[in-house]
VMD Tcl script that draws the C-alpha trace (Angstrom):
set ca {
  {85.79 103.47 112.69}
  {89.22 104.96 112.24}
  {89.82 107.40 109.41}
  {92.98 105.68 108.19}
  {91.94 102.07 107.73}
  {92.09 99.59 104.85}
  {88.81 98.29 103.54}
  {87.95 94.61 103.47}
  {88.39 94.58 99.67}
  {91.89 96.04 99.95}
  {92.88 93.47 102.56}
  {91.47 90.63 100.46}
  {93.24 91.87 97.32}
  {96.56 91.96 99.17}
  {96.03 88.45 100.47}
  {95.12 87.08 97.05}
  {97.92 88.77 95.12}
  {100.89 88.53 97.48}
  {99.89 85.80 99.91}
  {98.49 85.65 103.42}
  {101.74 86.08 105.36}
  {103.04 89.02 103.31}
  {99.61 90.68 103.32}
  {99.35 90.35 107.10}
  {102.81 91.90 107.52}
  {102.00 94.83 105.21}
  {98.60 95.41 106.83}
  {100.18 95.39 110.30}
  {102.84 97.85 109.15}
  {100.23 100.17 107.58}
  {98.08 100.08 110.73}
  {101.07 101.03 112.89}
  {101.91 103.89 110.53}
  {98.28 105.09 110.57}
  {98.28 105.05 114.38}
  {101.52 107.03 114.40}
  {100.14 109.61 111.94}
  {96.98 110.04 114.00}
  {99.06 110.44 117.17}
  {101.26 113.07 115.50}
  {98.20 114.94 114.19}
  {96.69 115.03 117.68}
  {99.91 116.42 119.14}
  {100.59 118.90 116.36}
  {101.17 122.46 117.51}
  {101.38 125.47 115.23}
  {104.58 127.42 115.75}
  {104.26 131.19 115.83}
  {107.40 133.06 114.92}
  {107.97 135.73 117.57}
  {111.25 137.24 116.42}
  {111.44 137.97 112.69}
  {114.40 136.54 110.86}
  {116.85 138.69 108.93}
  {115.28 137.51 105.69}
  {111.90 138.85 106.82}
  {113.45 142.17 107.83}
  {114.97 142.63 104.40}
  {111.60 142.22 102.70}
  {109.70 144.72 104.87}
  {109.65 148.31 103.59}
  {111.25 150.94 105.82}
  {108.88 152.83 108.07}
  {108.32 156.53 107.37}
  {108.24 159.10 110.13}
  {104.96 160.88 110.72}
  {104.88 164.51 109.60}
}
mol new
graphics top color blue
foreach p $ca { graphics top sphere $p radius 0.5 }
foreach p [lrange $ca 0 end-1] q [lrange $ca 1 end] { graphics top cylinder $p $q radius 0.2 }
display resetview
C-alpha cells in the first residue's frame, strides 16, 4: 500500500458530498500529485555547500595566529 493514499471513507465522503464525477476528478488529481511527491522524494539529493558565501564569511570569527 502506498503511503500517500486516500482511504475508502475519504473517497466515499467525496462522492457523497460533491458527486461522483467531481470526486473522481479530485481523487485522480490527488493520486497524480502523490505519485509526483513520491518521485521527487526518491530523487531528492542533499546539496553540500562547498564554497562559503560572503554572508557566511562575515559571521565567522577571524582566526588567531599560533604563538
